[in-house]
TILOLUM-899844 format. One line per 8 residues: number of its first residue (from 1); their letters; for each residue x, z, y of N, C-alpha, C, CB. Coordinates in nm, 4 decimals, always signed. Glycine has a CB too. Layout:
N
NUM> a> X/Z/Y/X/Z/Y/X/Z/Y/X/Z/Y | ...
***
This chain:
121
1> msdrlteq> +7.8832/+10.2803/+11.0209/+7.9832/+10.1872/+11.0460/+7.9227/+10.0456/+11.0712/+8.0797/+10.1874/+10.9312 | +7.9368/+9.9952/+11.1842/+7.8882/+9.8580/+11.2045/+7.9879/+9.7836/+11.2933/+7.7446/+9.8571/+11.2689 | +8.0352/+9.6717/+11.2459/+8.1300/+9.6004/+11.3287/+8.1164/+9.4500/+11.2951/+8.2777/+9.6533/+11.3050 | +8.1687/+9.3630/+11.3862/+8.1476/+9.2162/+11.3599/+8.1969/+9.1630/+11.2304/+8.2116/+9.1381/+11.4638 | +8.3193/+9.2072/+11.1909/+8.3777/+9.1591/+11.0699/+8.3070/+9.1925/+10.9510/+8.5061/+9.2040/+11.0570 | +8.2609/+9.3220/+10.9339/+8.1878/+9.3525/+10.8113/+8.0606/+9.2979/+10.8067/+8.1752/+9.4882/+10.7899 | +7.9975/+9.2689/+10.9332/+7.8748/+9.2076/+10.9370/+7.8839/+9.0612/+10.8930/+7.8193/+9.2207/+11.0709 | +7.9916/+8.9913/+10.9264/+8.0265/+8.8546/+10.8732/+8.0423/+8.8483/+10.7246/+8.1543/+8.8056/+10.9345
9> iiasaiev> +8.1134/+8.9634/+10.6760/+8.1382/+8.9582/+10.5275/+8.0009/+8.9828/+10.4540/+8.2499/+9.0713/+10.4824 | +7.9167/+9.0703/+10.5119/+7.7927/+9.0910/+10.4503/+7.6887/+8.9708/+10.4558/+7.7360/+9.2090/+10.5119 | +7.6964/+8.9022/+10.5747/+7.6178/+8.7830/+10.5886/+7.6545/+8.6791/+10.4838/+7.6344/+8.7266/+10.7262 | +7.7866/+8.6599/+10.4608/+7.8417/+8.5661/+10.3732/+7.7998/+8.5990/+10.2230/+7.9946/+8.5646/+10.3923 | +7.7979/+8.7289/+10.1864/+7.7620/+8.7711/+10.0590/+7.6013/+8.7526/+10.0320/+7.8082/+8.9187/+10.0446 | +7.5371/+8.7800/+10.1461/+7.3917/+8.7592/+10.1297/+7.3598/+8.6108/+10.1053/+7.3152/+8.8099/+10.2554 | +7.4397/+8.5204/+10.1727/+7.4194/+8.3753/+10.1511/+7.4431/+8.3364/+10.0138/+7.5061/+8.2947/+10.2378 | +7.5611/+8.3936/+9.9487/+7.5958/+8.3633/+9.8198/+7.4880/+8.4143/+9.7180/+7.7302/+8.4201/+9.7930
17> hrilgpgl> +7.4312/+8.5265/+9.7421/+7.3367/+8.5896/+9.6566/+7.2032/+8.5094/+9.6661/+7.3186/+8.7406/+9.6961 | +7.1678/+8.4657/+9.7865/+7.0456/+8.4060/+9.8093/+7.0478/+8.2606/+9.7178/+7.0261/+8.3859/+9.9761 | +7.1689/+8.2061/+9.7128/+7.1795/+8.0768/+9.6376/+7.1858/+8.1045/+9.4837/+7.3102/+7.9951/+9.6846 | +7.2810/+8.1968/+9.4439/+7.3116/+8.2175/+9.3070/+7.2184/+8.3233/+9.2465/+7.4564/+8.2571/+9.2920 | +7.1656/+8.4190/+9.3180/+7.0710/+8.5190/+9.2511/+7.1644/+8.6163/+9.1767/+6.9614/+8.4456/+9.1451 | +7.1011/+8.7216/+9.1149/+7.1652/+8.8077/+9.0367/+7.1975/+8.7690/+8.9009/+7.0983/+8.9135/+9.0351 | +7.2805/+8.8367/+8.8263/+7.3028/+8.8108/+8.6809/+7.4255/+8.7340/+8.6448/+7.1895/+8.7385/+8.6264 | +7.5149/+8.6913/+8.7298/+7.6253/+8.6188/+8.6933/+7.7479/+8.7058/+8.6849/+7.6438/+8.5099/+8.7850
25> lesiyeea> +7.8545/+8.6585/+8.6369/+7.9716/+8.7343/+8.6275/+8.0355/+8.7613/+8.7631/+8.0649/+8.6667/+8.5390 | +8.1096/+8.8748/+8.7784/+8.1672/+8.9071/+8.9075/+8.2623/+8.7914/+8.9519/+8.2439/+9.0447/+8.9002 | +8.3360/+8.7278/+8.8619/+8.4267/+8.6347/+8.9082/+8.3626/+8.5100/+8.9634/+8.5165/+8.6028/+8.8041 | +8.2430/+8.4805/+8.9230/+8.1576/+8.3583/+8.9817/+8.1242/+8.4086/+9.1247/+8.0081/+8.3215/+8.8889 | +8.0842/+8.5324/+9.1515/+8.0515/+8.5752/+9.2844/+8.1771/+8.5713/+9.3743/+7.9906/+8.7161/+9.2807 | +8.2872/+8.6206/+9.3168/+8.4068/+8.6202/+9.4012/+8.4542/+8.4829/+9.4421/+8.5166/+8.6891/+9.3316 | +8.4372/+8.3833/+9.3477/+8.4747/+8.2421/+9.3767/+8.3869/+8.1934/+9.4819/+8.4652/+8.1505/+9.2533 | +8.2598/+8.2160/+9.4657/+8.1522/+8.1661/+9.5789/+8.1758/+8.2366/+9.7067/+7.9947/+8.1952/+9.5368
33> lchefsmr> +8.2065/+8.3600/+9.7027/+8.2267/+8.4252/+9.8309/+8.3488/+8.3857/+9.9083/+8.2312/+8.5657/+9.8109 | +8.4467/+8.3519/+9.8346/+8.5714/+8.2915/+9.8900/+8.5412/+8.1578/+9.9497/+8.6808/+8.2764/+9.7813 | +8.4709/+8.0828/+9.8684/+8.4211/+7.9538/+9.9302/+8.3425/+7.9717/+10.0685/+8.3247/+7.8827/+9.8263 | +8.2551/+8.0629/+10.0679/+8.1788/+8.0885/+10.1830/+8.2698/+8.1365/+10.2929/+8.0705/+8.1871/+10.1541 | +8.3687/+8.2214/+10.2682/+8.4582/+8.2603/+10.3668/+8.5275/+8.1557/+10.4319/+8.5464/+8.3448/+10.3172 | +8.5699/+8.0616/+10.3405/+8.6469/+7.9396/+10.3891/+8.5679/+7.8538/+10.4835/+8.6906/+7.8519/+10.2711 | +8.4406/+7.8365/+10.4440/+8.3516/+7.7557/+10.5291/+8.3169/+7.8188/+10.6590/+8.2275/+7.7259/+10.4581 | +8.3237/+7.9518/+10.6596/+8.2986/+8.0259/+10.7886/+8.4332/+8.0638/+10.8643/+8.2159/+8.1599/+10.7572
41> diaferqt> +8.5501/+8.0134/+10.8174/+8.6825/+8.0456/+10.8734/+8.6989/+8.1954/+10.8856/+8.7023/+7.9787/+11.0111 | +8.6780/+8.2688/+10.7773/+8.7023/+8.4080/+10.7601/+8.8292/+8.4204/+10.6750/+8.5796/+8.4797/+10.6951 | +8.9318/+8.4807/+10.7302/+9.0644/+8.4911/+10.6604/+9.0499/+8.5954/+10.5479/+9.1833/+8.5335/+10.7630 | +9.1071/+8.5641/+10.4271/+9.0964/+8.6488/+10.3118/+9.2214/+8.6290/+10.2151/+8.9618/+8.6176/+10.2382 | +9.2399/+8.7288/+10.1444/+9.3340/+8.7116/+10.0315/+9.2597/+8.7682/+9.9056/+9.4774/+8.7892/+10.0591 | +9.2822/+8.6978/+9.7927/+9.2195/+8.7197/+9.6727/+9.3097/+8.7846/+9.5795/+9.1686/+8.6000/+9.6197 | +9.2577/+8.8868/+9.4989/+9.3287/+8.9550/+9.3980/+9.4751/+8.9995/+9.4502/+9.3367/+8.8620/+9.2726 | +9.4582/+9.0686/+9.5608/+9.5834/+9.1250/+9.6256/+9.6307/+9.2501/+9.5469/+9.5559/+9.1647/+9.7809
49> evdvrykd> +9.7662/+9.2441/+9.5061/+9.8304/+9.3518/+9.4377/+9.8475/+9.4734/+9.5293/+9.9636/+9.3061/+9.3841 | +9.8127/+9.5932/+9.4905/+9.8335/+9.7170/+9.5649/+9.9061/+9.8129/+9.4819/+9.7047/+9.7771/+9.6114 | +10.0105/+9.8709/+9.5469/+10.0807/+9.9700/+9.4883/+10.0177/+10.1132/+9.4923/+10.2058/+9.9688/+9.5479 | +10.0289/+10.1757/+9.3723/+9.9824/+10.3162/+9.3674/+10.0978/+10.4101/+9.3598/+9.8901/+10.3399/+9.2487 | +10.1028/+10.5101/+9.4402/+10.2118/+10.5983/+9.4367/+10.1816/+10.7325/+9.3657/+10.2562/+10.6216/+9.5739 | +10.2632/+10.7683/+9.2635/+10.2497/+10.8849/+9.1933/+10.3799/+10.9729/+9.2073/+10.2172/+10.8514/+9.0504 | +10.3719/+11.0676/+9.2848/+10.4919/+11.1488/+9.3232/+10.6068/+11.0506/+9.3697/+10.5419/+11.2411/+9.1970 | +10.7136/+11.0331/+9.3171/+10.8172/+10.9558/+9.3588/+10.8257/+10.8072/+9.2923/+10.9375/+11.0344/+9.3325
57> kvikgqrl> +10.7099/+10.7799/+9.2226/+10.7091/+10.6538/+9.1476/+10.5977/+10.5612/+9.2016/+10.6887/+10.6811/+8.9943 | +10.6345/+10.4367/+9.2168/+10.5465/+10.3285/+9.2594/+10.4897/+10.2642/+9.1379/+10.6197/+10.2255/+9.3465 | +10.3645/+10.2511/+9.1166/+10.3074/+10.2030/+8.9930/+10.2306/+10.0691/+9.0334/+10.2089/+10.3168/+8.9240 | +10.2664/+9.9677/+8.9717/+10.2190/+9.8325/+9.0004/+10.0888/+9.8033/+8.9065/+10.3412/+9.7237/+8.9730 | +10.0191/+9.6900/+8.9500/+9.9096/+9.6524/+8.8624/+9.7724/+9.6671/+8.9057/+9.9197/+9.7207/+8.7498 | +9.7496/+9.7410/+9.0190/+9.6174/+9.7570/+9.0746/+9.5937/+9.6322/+9.1669/+9.6041/+9.8971/+9.1546 | +9.4762/+9.5754/+9.1617/+9.4425/+9.4673/+9.2449/+9.3049/+9.4826/+9.3171/+9.4449/+9.3450/+9.1634 | +9.3071/+9.4440/+9.4392/+9.1865/+9.4324/+9.5198/+9.1193/+9.3026/+9.4997/+9.2166/+9.4504/+9.6631
65> dllvngev> +8.9744/+9.3105/+9.4762/+8.9174/+9.1773/+9.4640/+8.9389/+9.0922/+9.5826/+8.7753/+9.1855/+9.4379 | +8.9076/+9.1376/+9.7136/+8.9340/+9.0603/+9.8292/+8.9895/+9.1565/+9.9359/+8.8062/+8.9854/+9.8769 | +9.0741/+9.0981/+10.0211/+9.1185/+9.1748/+10.1325/+9.0868/+9.0775/+10.2469/+9.2752/+9.2208/+10.1230 | +8.9938/+9.1107/+10.3305/+8.9408/+9.0304/+10.4478/+9.0085/+9.0506/+10.5729/+8.8016/+9.0589/+10.4722 | +9.0719/+8.9420/+10.6338/+9.1369/+8.9532/+10.7590/+9.2374/+9.0639/+10.7595/+9.0389/+8.9729/+10.8653 | +9.2983/+9.0951/+10.6567/+9.3941/+9.2077/+10.6444/+9.3509/+9.3471/+10.6781/+9.5040/+9.1805/+10.7255 | +9.2103/+9.3587/+10.6929/+9.1561/+9.4771/+10.7407/+9.0522/+9.5390/+10.6535/+9.1041/+9.4544/+10.8672 | +8.9763/+9.4711/+10.5826/+8.8609/+9.5264/+10.4968/+8.8785/+9.4969/+10.3513/+8.7241/+9.4672/+10.5410
73> vveiksvr> +8.8713/+9.5988/+10.2762/+8.8666/+9.5851/+10.1325/+8.7389/+9.5546/+10.0811/+8.9116/+9.6994/+10.0694 | +8.7245/+9.4593/+9.9977/+8.5878/+9.4096/+9.9503/+8.6020/+9.4268/+9.7932/+8.5527/+9.2432/+9.9988 | +8.5099/+9.5131/+9.7373/+8.5148/+9.5245/+9.5921/+8.3676/+9.4568/+9.5474/+8.5371/+9.6934/+9.5417 | +8.3838/+9.3700/+9.4509/+8.2664/+9.3006/+9.4017/+8.2256/+9.3581/+9.2585/+8.2961/+9.1438/+9.3954 | +8.0845/+9.3729/+9.2548/+8.0341/+9.4216/+9.1263/+7.9049/+9.3359/+9.0859/+7.9996/+9.5805/+9.1369 | +7.8807/+9.3410/+8.9722/+7.7594/+9.2708/+8.9251/+7.6950/+9.3414/+8.8076/+7.7926/+9.1273/+8.8856 | +7.6406/+9.4639/+8.8538/+7.5775/+9.5595/+8.7577/+7.4470/+9.5935/+8.7977/+7.6535/+9.6831/+8.7416 | +7.3809/+9.6576/+8.7060/+7.2293/+9.6959/+8.7267/+7.2269/+9.8139/+8.8386/+7.1551/+9.7525/+8.5742
81> kledvfta> +7.3225/+9.9063/+8.8242/+7.3239/+10.0154/+8.9180/+7.4698/+10.0493/+8.9505/+7.2481/+10.1384/+8.8612 | +7.4920/+10.0820/+9.0750/+7.6308/+10.1234/+9.1161/+7.6530/+10.2699/+9.0673/+7.6507/+10.1125/+9.2790 | +7.7673/+10.2882/+9.0103/+7.8091/+10.4238/+8.9624/+7.8987/+10.4824/+9.0503/+7.8702/+10.4226/+8.8312 | +7.9134/+10.6221/+9.0505/+7.9961/+10.6958/+9.1334/+8.1440/+10.6439/+9.1265/+7.9853/+10.8404/+9.0957 | +8.1837/+10.6030/+9.0105/+8.3193/+10.5612/+8.9768/+8.3578/+10.4375/+9.0708/+8.3282/+10.5225/+8.8184 | +8.2631/+10.3508/+9.1007/+8.2876/+10.2417/+9.1905/+8.3264/+10.2855/+9.3307/+8.1685/+10.1564/+9.1966 | +8.2500/+10.3873/+9.3761/+8.2895/+10.4486/+9.5134/+8.4198/+10.5084/+9.5056/+8.1909/+10.5571/+9.5628 | +8.4488/+10.5770/+9.4026/+8.5969/+10.6370/+9.3891/+8.6958/+10.5190/+9.3885/+8.6180/+10.7278/+9.2454
89> qvlsylks> +8.6592/+10.4142/+9.3268/+8.7550/+10.3061/+9.3099/+8.7859/+10.2433/+9.4634/+8.6900/+10.1900/+9.2017 | +8.6805/+10.2257/+9.5386/+8.7056/+10.1774/+9.6725/+8.7801/+10.2763/+9.7642/+8.5766/+10.1410/+9.7344 | +8.7436/+10.4046/+9.7538/+8.8080/+10.5038/+9.8323/+8.9596/+10.5130/+9.7931/+8.7358/+10.6391/+9.8139 | +8.9923/+10.4983/+9.6548/+9.1330/+10.4947/+9.6163/+9.1999/+10.3646/+9.6747/+9.1463/+10.5001/+9.4575 | +9.1427/+10.2644/+9.6835/+9.1976/+10.1377/+9.7368/+9.2299/+10.1586/+9.8857/+9.0949/+10.0169/+9.7171 | +9.1315/+10.2181/+9.9584/+9.1622/+10.2473/+10.1006/+9.2830/+10.3482/+10.1164/+9.0334/+10.3066/+10.1704 | +9.2831/+10.4478/+10.0312/+9.3925/+10.5470/+10.0309/+9.5301/+10.4711/+9.9986/+9.3614/+10.6648/+9.9204 | +9.5309/+10.3828/+9.8991/+9.6439/+10.3211/+9.8605/+9.7039/+10.2232/+9.9620/+9.6172/+10.2586/+9.7409
97> tglkrgll> +9.6147/+10.1543/+10.0378/+9.6544/+10.0600/+10.1350/+9.6662/+10.1140/+10.2709/+9.5652/+9.9524/+10.1356 | +9.6157/+10.2261/+10.3053/+9.6204/+10.2783/+10.4339/+9.5109/+10.2209/+10.5284/+9.7539/+10.2544/+10.4876 | +9.4196/+10.1375/+10.4676/+9.3136/+10.0637/+10.5403/+9.2114/+10.1666/+10.5714/+9.2518/+9.9421/+10.4572 | +9.1229/+10.1360/+10.6704/+9.0140/+10.2232/+10.7098/+8.8750/+10.1875/+10.6632/+9.0117/+10.2307/+10.8506 | +8.8550/+10.0472/+10.6334/+8.7206/+10.0014/+10.6112/+8.7129/+9.9315/+10.4803/+8.6743/+9.9116/+10.7221 | +8.5991/+9.9558/+10.4096/+8.5826/+9.8959/+10.2753/+8.4266/+9.8691/+10.2562/+8.6433/+9.9966/+10.1574 | +8.4143/+9.7647/+10.1686/+8.2629/+9.7376/+10.1328/+8.2588/+9.7133/+9.9883/+8.1969/+9.6088/+10.2113 | +8.1694/+9.7774/+9.9255/+8.1270/+9.7548/+9.7829/+8.0005/+9.6783/+9.7771/+8.1084/+9.8870/+9.7073
105> lnfgegrl> +8.0221/+9.5564/+9.7123/+7.9052/+9.4615/+9.7095/+7.8540/+9.4440/+9.5589/+7.9495/+9.3151/+9.7730 | +7.7402/+9.4801/+9.5384/+7.6774/+9.4612/+9.4027/+7.5823/+9.3474/+9.3956/+7.6040/+9.5846/+9.3606 | +7.6227/+9.2437/+9.3353/+7.5485/+9.1178/+9.3265/+7.4427/+9.1367/+9.2222/+7.6411/+8.9965/+9.2919 | +7.4439/+9.2460/+9.1377/+7.3499/+9.2601/+9.0317/+7.2114/+9.3048/+9.0865/+7.4036/+9.3596/+8.9287 | +7.1961/+9.3382/+9.2142/+7.0752/+9.3885/+9.2705/+6.9799/+9.2733/+9.2919/+7.1021/+9.4632/+9.3999 | +6.8453/+9.2892/+9.2870/+6.7471/+9.1889/+9.3217/+6.7619/+9.1506/+9.4636/+6.6080/+9.2369/+9.2953 | +6.7937/+9.2301/+9.5623/+6.8219/+9.2083/+9.6988/+6.9579/+9.2539/+9.7294/+6.7241/+9.2745/+9.7846 | +7.0472/+9.1738/+9.7700/+7.1980/+9.2119/+9.7943/+7.1960/+9.3353/+9.8797/+7.2862/+9.0916/+9.8708
113> idgvkrfs> +7.1235/+9.3221/+9.9890/+7.1293/+9.4367/+10.0890/+7.1104/+9.5725/+10.0249/+7.0209/+9.4194/+10.1976 | +7.0426/+9.5838/+9.9090/+7.0276/+9.7131/+9.8369/+7.1572/+9.7473/+9.7634/+6.9081/+9.7071/+9.7351 | +7.2461/+9.6552/+9.7501/+7.3687/+9.6758/+9.6756/+7.4914/+9.6727/+9.7712/+7.3821/+9.5678/+9.5647 | +7.4769/+9.7023/+9.9081/+7.5995/+9.7066/+9.9902/+7.6236/+9.8518/+10.0253/+7.5876/+9.6171/+10.1211 | +7.7484/+9.8965/+9.9979/+7.7873/+10.0221/+10.0412/+7.9056/+10.0001/+10.1381/+7.8221/+10.1132/+9.9219 | +7.9117/+10.0681/+10.2531/+8.0162/+10.0622/+10.3509/+8.1000/+10.1893/+10.3488/+7.9578/+10.0393/+10.4878 | +8.2277/+10.1677/+10.3755/+8.3109/+10.2910/+10.3702/+8.3919/+10.2786/+10.5001/+8.4073/+10.3023/+10.2328 | +8.4189/+10.3902/+10.5627/+8.4953/+10.3987/+10.6807/+8.5602/+10.5415/+10.6691/+8.4050/+10.3760/+10.8144
121> i> +8.6979/+10.5333/+10.6645/+8.7752/+10.6653/+10.6514/+8.8701/+10.6837/+10.7760/+8.8650/+10.6669/+10.5118
***
């Protein structure tokens, strides 16, 4: 999967990582990435609530780190190694929202590009 919007998101994240480096809290990277998006005129929503459906019940309380341009779910991590549960998390977000594209960004890597996972369903 390669498209202009996800490339812009990744380029923004690489810039944040280049300046801040690894080892900070996820919330710091989220704030910096939002600032970078604003400077690049990339539309985003932060901590967007998503409904989860269970049979006939809607369960509230799930939040996306970022929703970019109403199209791409972005999940931010700052860990030594991405676990399978993080992949499951992004796939669940895509299923819940009906969106088709997602990015999992791990700012804990020495090089951010090694911590980027793309999803397209």
